[in-house]
C-alpha positions in Angstrom: -0.2 -0.2 0.0 3.1 2.4 0.8 3.9 4.5 -2.4 0.3 3.4 -3.9 -1.3 6.6 -5.5 -5.1 6.3 -4.3 -7.7 8.2 -6.7 -5.4 9.5 -8.7 -4.7 12.1 -6.5 -3.5 10.8 -2.6 0.3 9.2 -2.4 0.6 7.0 0.6 3.3 7.6 2.7 3.0 5.1 5.7 0.5 3.6 7.9 -0.1 5.2 11.2 -2.8 3.7 12.9 -5.8 0.6 12.8 -9.2 0.2 14.4 -12.0 -1.7 13.9 -12.9 -1.3 11.0 -10.2 0.7 9.4 -6.8 1.2 8.7 -5.0 5.0 8.7 -2.5 6.3 6.2 -0.7 9.5 6.3 -0.3 10.5 2.9 0.1 13.7 0.5 -2.5 15.4 -1.5 -0.7 15.9 -5.1 -3.3 18.6 -6.1 -3.1 20.6 -2.9 0.3 19.4 -2.0 -0.8 19.2 1.6 -0.2 16.2 4.0 -3.7 14.2 5.1 -5.1 11.5 6.7 -6.6 8.5 5.0 -8.8 6.3 6.4 -9.6 2.8 4.7 -12.2 0.1 5.4 -10.9 -2.9 5.7 -11.9 -5.7 3.4 -14.3 -7.5 5.2 -16.7 -3.9 5.6 -15.8 -3.5 1.8 -18.0 -6.0 0.0 -21.4 -4.6 1.5 -22.8 -2.0 -1.2 -25.8 -0.9 0.8 -23.5 -0.3 3.8 -20.6 1.6 1.6 -23.4 3.9 0.4 -24.2 4.5 4.1 -21.1 4.6 5.0 -20.7 7.5 2.7 -23.7 9.5 3.1 -22.6 9.7 7.1 -19.4 10.7 5.9 -20.6 13.3 3.6 -23.0 14.6 6.3 -20.3 15.1 8.7 -18.0 16.7 6.4 -20.7 19.8 6.8 -19.3 20.1 10.4 -17.5 23.1 10.7 -15.6 23.7 14.0 -12.1 24.0 15.1 -12.1 20.8 17.3 -13.6 18.7 14.6 -11.0 17.0 12.4 -12.2 17.7 8.7 -13.1 15.6 6.1 -11.9 16.6 2.4 -13.0 13.8 0.6 -14.9 10.1 0.2 -14.2 8.3 -2.7 -13.5 4.8 -4.1 -11.0 3.1 -5.9 -11.0 -0.3 -6.8 -12.0 -2.1 -3.9 -11.0 0.5 -1.2 -12.9 2.7 0.4 -11.6 5.6 1.8 -11.9 8.9 4.2 -9.8 11.8 3.4 -9.1 13.8 6.6 -7.4 16.6 8.1 -3.7 15.3 9.3 -2.9 16.0 13.0 0.5 16.2 14.2 0.1 15.3 17.8 -1.3 11.7 19.7 -4.8 10.0 20.6 -6.1 10.6 24.3 -5.5 7.1 24.8 -1.9 6.9 24.1 -1.5 10.3 26.6 -3.3 8.5 29.3 -1.4 5.3 29.1 1.8 7.5 29.2 0.9 9.8 32.3 -1.7 7.8 34.0 -4.1 10.8 35.6 -4.0 13.9 34.3 -4.0 17.0 35.8 -7.5 18.2 36.9 -6.9 21.7 34.9 -5.7 20.4 31.7 -8.9 17.5 32.1 -11.6 20.5 31.8 -9.7 22.0 29.4 -9.9 18.6 27.0 -13.4 17.8 28.3 -14.7 21.7 27.5 -13.2 21.3 23.9 -14.9 17.4 23.4 -17.8 19.5 24.7 -18.0 22.0 21.7 -17.3 19.5 19.1 -20.6 17.5 20.2 -22.5 20.7 20.2 -21.6 21.9 16.8 -22.2 18.2 15.9 -25.3 17.8 17.9 -26.6 21.7 16.5 -27.0 19.8 13.3 -28.8 16.8 14.3 -25.2 14.5 14.2 -24.8 11.9 17.0 -21.1 10.7 17.2 -22.5 7.3 18.9 -18.5 6.3 19.4 -17.1 8.7 21.7 -13.8 7.6 23.1 -10.1 8.5 24.1 -8.6 6.6 21.2 -11.3 9.3 18.5 -9.4 12.3 20.5 -6.5 13.9 19.0 -4.1 15.8 20.6 -2.1 18.5 19.2 1.4 19.1 20.7 -0.2 22.7 21.8 -3.2 20.6 23.9 -5.8 21.7 21.1 -8.4 18.6 20.6 -9.5 17.3 17.1 -12.0 14.6 17.3 -12.4 12.3 14.9 -15.1 9.7 12.8 -18.4 11.9 13.7 -21.2 10.1 11.8 -18.6 7.3 11.1 -20.1 4.9 14.2 -23.9 5.2 12.6 -22.8 3.5 9.5 -20.9 0.7 10.8 -22.9 -0.3 14.5 -25.1 -2.6 12.9 -21.8 -4.5 11.3 -19.7 -4.2 14.2 -22.3 -5.2 17.2 -21.5 -8.9 16.4 -17.7 -8.8 16.0 -16.4 -8.7 19.5 -12.8 -7.5 18.3 -14.4 -4.7 16.7 -16.0 -3.1 19.7 -14.1 -4.4 22.6 -12.6 -0.8 22.5 -15.8 1.2 22.2 -17.9 -0.9 24.5 -16.0 0.8 27.6 -17.3 3.5 26.7 -20.9 2.4 26.0 -24.3 4.4 27.5 -26.7 1.7 28.9 -28.6 2.1 25.9 -26.3 1.6 23.6 -25.4 -1.8 25.2 -29.2 -2.6 25.4 -29.1 -2.1 21.9 -31.9 0.6 22.5 -32.5 4.1 21.5 -29.4 6.2 20.8 -29.3 10.2 21.2 -27.0 12.9 22.2 -27.3 12.0 25.4 -25.4 8.9 24.5 -22.4 11.2 23.6 -22.6 13.1 27.0 -22.6 9.6 28.9 -19.4 8.4 26.6 -17.9 11.9 27.0 -18.7 11.3 31.0 -16.1 8.2 30.9 -13.7 9.8 28.9 -13.6 12.3 31.9 -13.8 9.8 34.2 -10.8 8.1 32.5 -8.5 11.3 32.2 -9.2 12.1 35.8 -8.6 9.2 37.0 -6.1 7.3 34.6 -8.3 3.8 34.3 -11.7 2.9 33.0 -14.3 2.8 35.5 -15.5 -0.4 33.9 -13.3 -3.7 32.7 -14.2 -7.3 32.4 -13.4 -10.4 29.9 -15.9 -9.8 27.5 -17.9 -7.2 25.7 -20.9 -8.6 27.2 -19.3 -8.2 30.8 -18.5 -4.7 30.2 -21.9 -3.8 28.7 -23.7 -5.4 31.8 -21.5 -3.3 34.2 -22.5 -0.2 31.9 -26.0 -1.5 32.6 -26.3 -2.2 36.2 -23.0 -0.5 38.1 -22.3 2.7 39.4 -19.5 4.7 38.7 -17.5 4.9 41.4 -14.5 7.0 42.7 -11.9 5.9 44.7 -10.8 7.1 48.4 -7.7 7.9 47.3 -8.3 9.7 44.3 -7.6 13.6 44.6 -10.3 15.0 42.5 -12.8 17.6 43.6 -16.0 17.2 44.4 -17.0 19.8 41.6 -15.6 17.4 38.9 -17.0 14.5 40.4 -20.8 15.9 40.6 -20.3 16.6 37.0 -18.7 13.3 35.7 -21.7 11.7 38.3 -24.8 14.0 36.3 -22.9 13.3 32.7 -23.1 9.5 33.5 -26.1 8.7 35.0 -28.4 5.4 33.8 -31.2 7.0 32.9 -30.7 9.4 29.7 -33.4 11.9 31.6 -31.8 12.6 34.4 -28.3 13.4 32.6 -27.4 16.6 31.5 -30.1 17.5 28.7 -27.6 19.2 26.3 -23.8 19.3 25.7 -24.5 22.9 26.5 -25.6 22.2 29.9 -22.4 20.7 30.3 -20.1 22.9 29.0 -21.8 25.7 31.3 -20.7 23.6 34.6 -17.2 23.1 32.8 -17.1 27.0 32.2 -17.9 27.6 36.2 -15.2 25.2 37.4 -12.9 26.6 35.0 -13.8 30.3 36.4 -14.1 29.9 39.9 -10.7 27.6 39.9 -13.4 25.0 41.2 -10.3 22.2 40.5 -8.3 23.5 43.1 -10.9 22.7 45.7 -10.8 18.7 46.8 -13.7 19.5 49.1 -16.0 16.4 50.0 -18.6 15.1 47.9 -21.0 16.5 50.5 -20.2 19.6 50.6 -20.5 21.2 46.8 -22.5 20.9 43.8 -22.0 22.7 40.6 -25.3 25.2 39.6 -26.5 22.8 36.5 -26.1 19.3 39.2 -29.0 18.2 40.7 -27.5 16.5 44.1 -28.6 12.7 44.5 -30.8 13.1 47.9 -32.9 15.8 46.2 -34.5 12.6 44.1 -34.9 10.9 47.2 -36.7 13.4 49.0 -40.4 11.8 48.7 -39.3 8.8 50.7 -37.6 11.0 53.8 -39.4 12.1 56.7 -40.8 15.5 56.8 -38.1 17.0 59.3 -35.6 15.2 56.9 -36.7 16.8 53.7 -36.3 20.3 55.4 -32.6 19.3 56.3 -32.1 18.6 52.3 -33.6 21.6 51.9 -31.4 23.6 53.8 -28.2 21.5 52.4 -28.9 22.2 49.0 -29.7 25.9 49.5 -26.1 26.3 51.1 -24.5 24.7 47.9 -26.2 27.0 45.7 -23.9 30.0 44.2 -24.7 33.1 45.7 -26.4 34.8 42.9 -29.1 31.5 42.8 -29.7 32.0 46.5 -30.2 35.7 45.9 -32.5 34.8 43.0 -34.5 32.4 45.4 -34.9 34.7 48.5 -36.4 37.7 45.7 -38.6 35.6 44.7 -39.7 35.0 48.3 -40.2 38.4 49.1 -42.3 39.0 45.5 -44.3 36.1 46.5 -44.9 37.4 49.9 -44.4 33.7 51.3 -42.3 33.5 54.5 -40.0 30.9 55.5 -42.7 29.5 57.8 -45.6 28.8 55.6 -43.0 28.1 53.0 -41.8 25.2 55.3 -45.7 24.3 55.6 -46.3 24.3 52.3 -43.1 21.9 51.4 -44.6 19.3 53.9 -47.8 19.3 52.3 -46.6 19.1 48.8 -44.7 16.4 49.7 -47.6 14.0 51.8 -49.8 14.8 48.2 -47.2 13.8 46.0 -46.0 10.7 48.4 -50.3 10.0 47.7 -50.1 10.6 44.3 -47.1 8.1 43.7 -48.7 5.6 46.0 -51.9 5.7 43.9 -50.2 5.5 40.8 -48.0 2.3 42.0 -51.6 0.8 42.9 -53.3 1.9 39.6 -50.4 0.2 37.5 -50.2 -3.0 39.6 -54.0 -2.8 39.3 -53.6 -2.5 35.5 -51.5 -4.8 35.0 -53.5 -7.8 36.4 -56.2 -7.1 34.3 -58.1 -4.5 36.1 -61.6 -4.3 35.2 -62.2 -7.3 33.3 -58.8 -6.9 31.4 -58.4 -3.2 30.8 -55.3 -2.4 29.7 -54.5 -5.5 27.4 -55.2 -4.1 24.5 -51.9 -1.4 24.4 -49.9 -4.7 25.5 -47.3 -6.5 23.5 -46.7 -10.2 22.8 -43.1 -11.2 23.4 -41.3 -12.2 20.8 -39.4 -15.8 20.8 -35.8 -14.7 20.8 -34.0 -17.5 22.1 -31.7 -19.6 19.1 -30.9 -16.2 17.7 -28.3 -14.0 17.6 -28.0 -11.0 19.3 -27.9 -8.6 16.4 -31.1 -10.5 15.3 -32.8 -9.7 18.4 -32.2 -6.6 18.5 -33.8 -5.9 15.1 -36.8 -8.0 16.5 -36.9 -6.1 19.1 -36.8 -2.5 18.0 -39.5 -3.7 15.3 -41.7 -4.8 18.2 -41.3 -1.4 20.3 -39.5 -2.7 23.1 -35.8 -3.0 24.4 -33.5 -6.2 24.8 -31.3 -6.0 27.6 -27.9 -8.7 27.8 -28.4 -10.2 31.1 -25.5 -12.7 30.5 -23.6 -15.9 29.5 -24.0 -19.4 29.9 -22.4 -22.5 28.5 -25.2 -24.1 27.2 -24.8 -27.6 25.1 -28.0 -26.8 22.8 -27.0 -24.0 21.2 -23.9 -22.7 19.4 -22.0 -20.1 21.2 -23.1 -16.5 20.8 -27.2 -17.7 20.6 -29.8 -16.7 22.5 -30.3 -19.5 25.3 -33.1 -17.7 27.6 -34.9 -14.8 27.7 -37.0 -13.3 30.4 -40.1 -12.7 29.8 -40.7 -15.7 28.2 -41.8 -15.8 24.5 -45.7 -15.2 24.2 -46.1 -13.1 27.9 -47.9 -9.6 27.4 -45.7 -6.6 28.3 -46.0 -2.8 27.6 -44.6 -1.1 24.7 -40.7 0.4 26.1 -40.3 -2.4 28.3 -37.0 -4.6 28.4 -36.7 -8.1 28.0 -33.3 -9.6 29.5 -31.6 -12.3 27.6 -28.8 -14.7 28.0 -25.9 -15.8 25.2 -24.5 -19.2 24.8 -21.0 -18.6 25.9 -18.0 -21.0 24.1 -17.5 -24.2 25.9 -13.6 -24.3 26.7 -12.1 -27.5 26.3 -11.5 -29.9 29.5 -8.8 -31.3 30.6 -7.4 -33.8 33.2 -4.7 -32.5 35.9 -1.3 -34.3 35.9 0.2 -36.0 38.8 2.9 -33.8 39.5 4.0 -34.6 43.0 7.3 -36.2 43.8 8.5 -35.2 40.1 11.4 -32.4 39.6 10.3 -29.2 39.0 11.5 -28.6 35.2 9.4 -32.1 34.8 6.5 -30.9 36.7 6.3 -27.4 34.2 6.5 -29.3 31.2 3.7 -31.6 32.1 1.3 -28.6 33.1 2.5 -26.8 30.0 1.6 -30.1 27.7 -1.4 -30.5 29.6 -2.7 -26.5 28.5 -2.7 -25.4 31.9 -0.9 -22.2 33.3 1.8 -22.9 36.4 2.1 -21.2 39.6 5.0 -21.9 41.6 5.5 -21.5 45.5 8.6 -22.6 47.0 9.3 -24.0 50.9 11.8 -25.6 53.0 11.6 -29.0 53.8 13.2 -31.7 56.1 12.4 -35.0 54.1 12.0 -33.8 50.7 15.5 -32.9 48.4 15.4 -29.6 46.5 13.6 -28.8 43.4 11.1 -31.4 44.1 7.2 -31.1 44.1 5.7 -31.7 47.5 2.1 -30.2 46.7 -0.2 -29.6 44.1 -3.7 -27.8 43.6 -6.1 -28.9 42.0 -5.5 -32.6 42.8 -4.0 -35.4 39.7 -6.8 -36.2 38.4 -9.3 -34.1 38.6 -11.0 -32.2 35.4 -10.5 -28.5 35.0 -11.1 -26.2 32.1 -8.1 -25.8 29.5 -5.9 -22.4 30.6 -6.6 -23.1 34.3 -3.8 -22.3 36.9 -2.1 -25.1 38.5 -0.5 -24.5 41.8 2.8 -26.0 42.7 4.8 -26.3 45.7 8.7 -27.1 45.3 10.9 -28.2 48.2 13.8 -25.6 49.2 15.2 -28.6 51.0 16.4 -28.2 54.5 16.3 -24.9 56.0 19.8 -23.5 57.1 20.7 -20.3 58.0 21.7 -19.0 54.6 22.7 -15.6 53.5 24.0 -13.6 51.1 27.8 -13.0 50.7 28.6 -9.3 50.6 31.0 -7.7 48.8 34.9 -6.8 50.3 36.4 -6.0 46.6 38.1 -2.6 46.9 38.3 -2.6 50.9 41.4 -2.8 53.0 42.2 -5.9 54.2 41.2 -5.1 57.8 37.6 -3.5 56.4 37.2 -7.2 54.7 37.8 -9.0 57.9 35.2 -6.5 59.9 32.2 -7.1 57.4 32.8 -10.9 57.1 33.2 -11.5 60.7 29.6 -9.3 61.1 28.0 -12.2 58.7 29.7 -15.1 60.9 32.0 -16.0 57.8 35.4 -17.0 58.0 38.4 -15.5 56.1 41.4 -17.1 54.3 44.0 -14.2 53.8 46.5 -14.6 50.6 49.2 -11.7 49.6 50.0 -10.4 46.2 52.7 -8.6 46.3 52.9 -7.0 42.7 49.7 -4.7 43.0 49.5 -1.6 44.3 48.9 -1.5 48.5 45.8 -1.5 50.7 42.9 -3.4 49.2 41.0 -6.3 48.7 41.8 -7.6 45.2 39.5 -10.7 44.6 37.5 -12.5 46.9 35.8 -16.1 46.7 33.2 -17.2 46.3 32.0 -14.4 44.5 29.8 -11.5 45.9 25.8 -12.4 46.2 25.9 -16.0 46.1 24.4 -17.9 49.0 26.2 -19.2 51.9 25.7 -20.8 55.7 27.3 -19.3 58.6 30.9 -20.7 59.4 31.6 -20.9 55.9 35.2 -19.7 54.8 35.6 -16.9 52.4 39.1 -16.2 50.8 40.5 -13.0 50.4 43.7 -11.9 48.2 44.9 -8.4 49.2 48.2 -6.3 47.9 51.3 -6.1 49.4 53.2 -4.4 47.4 55.7 -1.8 48.5 56.9 1.2 46.8 60.6 2.1 46.8 61.0 5.2 48.9 61.7 8.5 47.9 64.9 10.3 48.3 65.7 14.4 48.5 67.7 17.1 46.7 68.4 20.5 47.2 68.0 22.9 44.9 70.1 26.1 45.5 68.7 29.0 43.9 70.6 32.6 44.3 68.4 36.0 44.9 68.8 39.3 43.5 70.6 41.4 45.7 68.5 44.8 45.0 64.8 43.7 45.3 63.1 43.8 49.2 61.0 40.8 48.1 60.9 38.1 45.3 58.4 35.6 44.2 59.9 32.2 43.3 58.4 29.5 41.5 59.6 26.0 40.6 57.9 24.1 38.1 58.2 20.8 37.4 58.9 20.2 34.0 58.6 16.8 33.7 55.1 16.6 35.9 54.2 19.7 34.1 53.5 21.0 37.9 54.5 23.9 40.1 56.2 22.6 43.0 57.2 25.7 44.7 55.7 29.0 45.0 56.7 31.5 47.8 57.5 34.9 48.0 60.4 35.5 49.8 63.0 38.4 51.4 66.6 37.9 49.9 67.9 39.9 53.0 66.4 37.7 55.4 68.0 34.6 53.7 71.5 35.5 52.8 69.8 36.0 49.2 70.4 32.3 48.8 67.2 29.9 48.8 67.6 26.3 49.1 64.2 24.0 48.1 64.5 20.4 48.8 62.6 18.4 45.9 62.0 15.1 46.2 62.0 11.5 43.7 62.6 7.9 43.3 65.8 6.7 42.9 67.0 6.7 39.5 64.4 8.8 38.3 65.5 12.1 36.6 63.2 15.3 36.9 63.8 18.5 34.8 62.8 22.0 36.9 62.4 25.4 35.5 62.9 28.5 38.2 60.8 32.1 37.9 61.7 34.9 39.7 59.2 37.5 40.1 56.9 35.7 37.3 60.5 35.9 35.0 61.6 32.8 33.4 65.6 32.8 34.9 67.8 31.3 32.3 70.3 30.5 34.9 68.2 27.7 36.1 66.7 26.6 33.0 65.7 23.0 32.9 68.3 21.8 35.5 68.0 18.0 35.5 68.2 16.7 38.6 69.1 12.8 39.2 67.9 11.2 42.2 
């Protein structure tokens, strides 16, 4: 593919990425002489003409978006059997890679990135385009942290083709909204949920829900609450925004992404990310605290406390508006409390009546009134989840993945059970839980491992298609490296890939120590160190080396030894010959009160004498002692007040 000319215009330069449905290449547009990115559909997606047409239409629709945080789409085309999209090339990295490198992102930067993503979504939503696949892999960052969101409109074209391909959706399912996981209706609020998951990933450095399969992860989006760790140093305001964006019910999320942007602006302007308060002390303007949803289920005194707490959480501007409206209406705080009590009681009564009425209608009411609008649950067993989704959509109901189980009657991927059962009458919009057949893993027999050497046991475990976990312990009776125990037991039948734990003997326990290093130490230092470890010393001299240090030791440092063992050390005992002295006699000028005398050792290129003397005090003669080894010859230069004295030019001294 490299160097290929696509569409007689785009020269492919290098491959820069790969996703579930496409390869991404860096290319040069020869017509406009600019670098672009080209997304090419994989062959399995390029054979369906209806899908290709839908893909082109969605890409062209996304090309109408014009906002600085959206990757521009320049062209959509086909060259022989290759369908491709030409996009703006972003010189940077995607958000997933940044999180992988850095972990949790600074709160201020997180707010900035989140706001830019939200602005991109705001532009798309204003033109009725839902992204459907917001995830950190689709968020590009330039070198100055400008956000570029990719793949607008494309997810809609591929959703029906990718839902059954586990490898394709494994990355996206981490960001699915609950309604996407159920195969239900998707709108702008699904993008808000996915953005909330991306925000959580940025601020914590991890995804909120993990699992072995897409089904497991999707179930967690539907059933489990998003939680923050107690150790996360995150401001309460940011947590509240993320919780609001990721509510399980779309109706309880932000109604529009513009509302989310307003909260992010509030946090940014007030630098709320610097206030790491507890979750109970503050909520931003747009966020409804969870306790307000529970107000009908508290007693009167609790409701007063909740309202007072909610009041203290409001910004000052909101509190001021509330007080002004009270004064204009003439309602005193006391009357207002009584009004709230009445409203709570009336609300509770209405809720009870609605509940009783619903039960009444479900059970047939007056001779079966209510059955006329009810739907007969279709038969989903034996179908794929994608087929069941289509049938559920046609029937006006939702389908929910309840889990997986091994079932010998159905092929993996087919629905084996549904609740309610086929034929049951349910209301339009109700959901049906389905369970999918999981792939049955191969069963193997655990081999006999006890009594065998650890190397042999490891091979037997691998041959049986099992994993190995090894634990070591001392044993008085069994020699070293022999397996003394195993779990599961020999002969048990287990799934392939299961871990077998073996316990291996370390032999009889001795007071073993790790031999320290004494290399480079003096003889006495070495003896002291080894004595501290209860080790004996054997000593040998080497008279051919410089004096003073341990040259070698045996055994080598780091080896295991029992206390009382002997360590051999070699210490040098080379004796240097003694230096002898020679007196240099220097005549000084008689006409100077002081003279600076410098003597330079030419042989070593260094000054050995540098002093100022008074000639009159020393008889105008200076005697300087120089030292050298027997048989050695040295040359010296003498300087008087900085001037070279030719009288003493390179006098050679033979020691």
